[in-house]
N, C-alpha and C positions, 0 to 999 in steps of 0.2 A: 621737696620735704625731706628733712633728715630725721631719722628715728633714733632717739636716745634710748639705750637699753641698759638697765641696771638689774641687779639680782639681790635678793634677800632670802635667806633660808637658814634653818637650824640644822647643824650637823647631826647625823644619825649616831646613836650610841655605839653601834657595832660596825661602823664603816671601817674600811681597810687602812686608810691614811688620814692623818689630820695635819692641817697647816697651823702655824703658831697662833694665829688669831682664833683658833677653835678650841684651844686647850690651855690649862694652867693659868699662871699669872698674866700671860699675854692675851688671854681670851677677850674678845671684843663682842659686845652685844649689838648685832646688826638689827636694830629695831626700826619701827616705822618712822621714828623721829629722824633717823639718818636719811631715810628716803625723802622725807619732807624737806629737810635742809638741802640735800643735793638738788632736788627739783627747784627749790627757791634760788639756789646759786646759778643754776643753768638759766632760769628765766630772767634773772637780772643781767646775765653776761653773754647771752647769745641772741643776736639780732638777725638770724635767718630763720625761716619757718621750720618748726620741729614738732614732733610728737613724742611724748615721754612714756616709755613702757617699763613696767616693773614685772619681773618674773619672780614669783614667790610661792612658798609652801603655806602661806598664811595671808589670805586676802583680808585687807583692813578697810572697812567702809568709812573710817574716819579720815582717810587720806584725801587730799585735794582731788576733785573729780577730773582735773586735767591729767592725772596720772592714770594711764590705762593699765589695769592689773590683770595678769595672766597667771593661771595655775602653772607652777613649775613642773616640768616633766620629771618622771621618776627614773628614766633611763640612766644607768651608771651612777646613781646617787650612792649606792652601796660602796663604791670605790673610794668615796671620801674626797677630801680636799676640794678642788674645783674642777675635777675631771669632766663632770656633766656639762660644764659650760662649753666644751668643745663642740656641742651640737650647734652652736651659733655659726660654725663654719659650714654646716650642711646646706644644701639647696632648699631643704624643707623649712628651715628656719625663716627664710624670706617669706614663705607663705603665711607665717604667723603675724608679720609686721608690715609686709607690703612694699618694702623697698630699701634703699641705702640706709645703713645704720652704723652707729658707733656704740661700742660697749665701753662703759665707764665704771670704775670702782666708786663705791659710795664714800670712801674715806679720803678722797682728794679734797683739796681746798681750792675753789675757783676764786681768784682775786681780781680779775679784770676781764675785759671783753675777749671772748674766745672765738668770735665769728670768723676771723681770718685763719685761725688754726684749723677750724673745721670745714671751711669753704674750699675744699680740695676735690679734685676730680679723678684722682687715681683709683683704680679698682680696689686697692688695698693699701692702707697706711697704718704703720704701727709705731708705738712709742719706743724709741731706741735709748735704753738706759745704761749708764755705766755700771760695771760690776761693783760689788760692795767694797773691793780693795782699790777701786778707782782705776783699775786697769782693764782694758777690753770693754766690751759692751754686749748687750743681749736685748731681746724683745721683752718688754714688761707688759704682761697681759692686763694691766690696769686700764689700758686704753688702746683700742684698735678700731679702725673704721673700714668698712668694705661694702661692695655691692654683694648682695646675697648670692652665695654659691660660688663666688669668684675664687675661693680657695677650698673648694669642697673636698679636695683630696686629703685634707687634714682629718675631717670626720670619717671619710671612707676608709682611710688607712687605720685609724684608731678603732673604729667599730668592727673591723674585720678580725683584729687580734689585739685587744686592749692590753693584755699582760705583756706581750712582746714590746709594744710601743712604750708602755710604762717603764719597762726595764731599760730602754734605750734613750731615756730622757737626757737632755743636755742642760746642765745648770740646775739651780734650785727651783722648787715649785712643782705643781701638779700639771694643770693645763699649760702653764707657762713652760715647763720643761719639755712638754710635748711639742708645742709650736716652735720652740728653739731647735728641736731636733729635726723637724719635718719641713720647715720653710727654708728657702734659700734667701736668708735675710739680707745678704749683700746686694741683692737685686731688687729688693722691695723698697717702696717709698716709705719715708718715716718722718716722725717728729724727733729732732735731736734734743737731748737733754741740754738745758741752759739756753735754749732759744725759745723762751716763753714758758717752758715747762721745767720745773725745778724739783729736786729730790730732798725731802725732809732730812733724811739721814746724811747724805753726802754733801749737800749744799748748805746745811744749817748746823746739824748736831756735830758733825765731824769738824767743820771749819770754825765753829763758834760764832758765826754770823747771826745776827738777830733780825736785821732789816730785810725787807723784800727787795730784790733787784728791780731796777727801774722797768725792765721789760717783762716782769713776771705776769703770767696769766693763770697758771695752774701750779700748785705744789702737790706733788704725789707723796703719799705716806706708805712706802713699801714695808712689808713685813709686819712685825708686832708693834705698830705705832698707830695711835688713834688721835685725831684732832680734838676729840672731846676730853682728852686727858688733861686734868687740871694743872699739872705741873707744866705741860707744854703751853697751855693757854696763858699761864702767868708769865712765862718767859718770852713768848712770841705773841705780842699784842695783836698782830694782824690776823691771827687765827680767829679769835672771838669776833672781830669786826667783820669777817667775811664768811665764816662758817656759822651761819645763822639763818633764821627764817626771814 
């Protein structure tokens, strides 16, 4: 049984850091509809046994009963961004869900069967994404899968001295900057970009391509991009036909 883990929360007004989707014109409302759509996409496109978990600061009884809702922990919420998601690397997180899990961003678009992508046995697998300039690569925390506690040193190091770890981040992002600084990513199993997983920014917006590649399974929407954006839906017809209930 694979556990699908997603998050939905509202940023705190006085948190220390904000990511682009939490502020200004790029702000995205991560509401229950996004959860319902993501769950529907997973259900249509995953043919291995799974249980779907939502960690949230606002339980919504209107959501499908197949979605197990959990109260989001408050630990490190005040730091802002997504720092509190680093708790998923702790041994204790496994006690909450009971076994192997994959964390997935709500704003991805699943366009085809992802069973082979997720049917892997390595202790830890991360999404290896090219940098914004197209040069080099890094871990994108929009999708990673692991056996609970298998990389517990991430949480242990962070929780001992959050300020020091935050100051030594590598690349953009909050939790993403931390994992890129603390993991030896060259030795970790990964999903490579353009092998079933594509990037809305680099593979479509930058190139000008409109159609899905023949092997596309997932399209990630990094940074301040939202599949519910009407301009994107009008230009890329595959969004509306896949990002739906």
